[in-house]
C-alpha positions in Angstrom: 0.0 0.0 0.0 1.1 3.6 -0.6 3.2 5.2 2.2 0.6 7.6 3.3 -2.6 5.9 2.2 -3.2 4.3 5.6 -2.7 7.7 7.3 -5.1 9.5 4.8 -7.7 6.8 5.3 -7.5 7.0 9.1 -7.3 10.8 9.0 -10.5 10.9 6.9 -12.2 8.5 9.4 -11.0 10.7 12.3 -12.5 13.8 10.7 -15.8 12.0 10.0 -15.9 10.8 13.6 -15.2 14.2 15.0 -17.8 15.8 12.8 -20.4 13.1 13.6 -19.7 13.5 17.4 -20.1 17.3 17.1 -23.4 17.0 15.2 -24.7 14.5 17.6 -23.9 16.9 20.5 -25.7 19.7 18.5 -28.8 17.5 18.3 -29.0 17.6 22.1 -27.9 21.3 22.2 -24.8 20.2 24.1 -22.3 21.4 21.4 -21.8 24.8 23.2 -20.5 23.1 26.4 -16.7 23.1 26.0 -16.3 20.2 28.4 -17.6 17.7 25.8 -14.7 18.6 23.5 -12.4 16.6 25.7 -13.8 13.4 24.1 -12.3 14.7 20.8 -9.0 13.7 22.3 -10.2 10.1 22.8 -11.5 10.0 19.2 -8.2 11.3 17.9 -6.2 8.9 20.1 -8.1 5.9 18.7 -7.5 7.0 15.1 -3.8 7.6 15.6 -3.3 4.3 17.5 -5.0 2.4 14.7 -3.0 4.1 12.1 0.3 3.3 13.7 -0.8 -0.3 14.4 -1.9 -0.8 10.8 1.4 0.7 9.6 3.3 -1.7 11.9 1.3 -4.6 10.7 1.9 -3.7 7.1 5.7 -3.3 7.4 6.2 -6.1 10.0 9.9 -6.5 10.7 10.8 -3.4 8.6 8.8 -1.1 10.9 10.9 1.7 12.3 10.1 4.4 14.8 10.0 7.0 12.1 7.4 5.1 10.2 5.1 5.1 13.2 5.7 8.8 13.9 5.0 9.8 10.3 1.9 7.7 10.2 0.5 9.1 13.4 1.3 12.7 12.5 -0.2 12.6 9.0 -3.3 10.9 10.4 -3.8 13.5 13.0 -2.9 16.5 10.9 -5.1 15.5 8.0 -8.0 14.8 10.3 -7.5 18.1 12.1 -7.4 20.0 8.9 -10.6 18.5 7.6 -12.4 19.0 11.0 -11.1 22.6 11.1 -12.5 23.3 7.6 -15.9 21.9 8.7 -15.9 24.0 11.9 -15.0 27.1 9.9 -17.9 26.5 7.6 -20.2 25.7 10.5 -19.3 28.8 12.5 -19.4 31.2 9.6 -22.2 29.9 7.3 -24.3 27.2 9.0 -24.7 28.6 12.5 -23.3 32.1 12.9 -24.7 32.3 16.4 -22.7 29.4 17.6 -19.7 31.4 18.7 -21.9 33.9 20.6 -23.5 31.0 22.4 -20.2 29.3 23.1 -18.4 32.4 24.4 -21.6 33.6 26.2 -21.1 30.8 28.7 -17.6 31.9 29.5 -17.5 35.7 29.4 -19.5 38.5 27.9 -16.3 40.4 27.0 -14.9 37.9 24.5 -15.1 38.8 20.9 -14.3 35.7 18.9 -14.5 35.5 15.1 -14.7 32.3 13.0 -11.1 32.7 11.9 -9.8 32.9 15.5 -12.0 30.0 16.5 -10.7 27.9 13.6 -7.1 28.7 14.6 -7.7 27.5 18.1 -9.4 24.3 16.9 -6.5 23.6 14.6 -3.9 24.3 17.3 -5.7 22.0 19.8 -5.9 19.3 17.1 -2.2 19.6 16.2 -1.1 19.5 19.9 -3.3 16.5 20.6 -1.8 14.8 17.5 1.8 15.3 18.6 1.2 14.2 22.1 -0.8 11.1 21.2 1.6 10.1 18.4 4.7 10.3 20.7 2.8 8.5 23.5 1.7 5.6 21.3 5.1 5.2 19.8 6.3 4.2 23.3 4.1 1.2 22.9 5.2 0.4 19.3 8.9 1.0 19.3 11.4 -1.8 19.4 13.2 -2.2 22.7 16.9 -1.8 22.6 17.3 -4.0 25.7 17.7 -7.7 25.2 15.2 -9.9 27.1 
């Protein structure tokens, strides 16, 4: 299989899962409660873990630390970009009152525009991607110690 096709596939599944979770929350009018966004980390973690695991299974003995890191990073970054694009469209076109409702729960003095919100969503996704990738690679790397 192509070097990044696994990562793109899992990144697309990651974005679809994040979007579906957000839309399910919006059905129950819970999408403005920021605490629910912590589950995004769990969704991202599953996608990155499966991506690295699939890459290791594909390469078997030729699997190197770098292969896993690249697979995890591409999965997370691609999924984050797709989710950020969705959130940009959602906050600017589909539900322009979303940001007012979200920030109204925190402080009345915040003036957040869709671009700033999208930037924060992207940074949070990228940070989660890096942390989860490096964490999971501790499970998948080859030990240098003889047993």
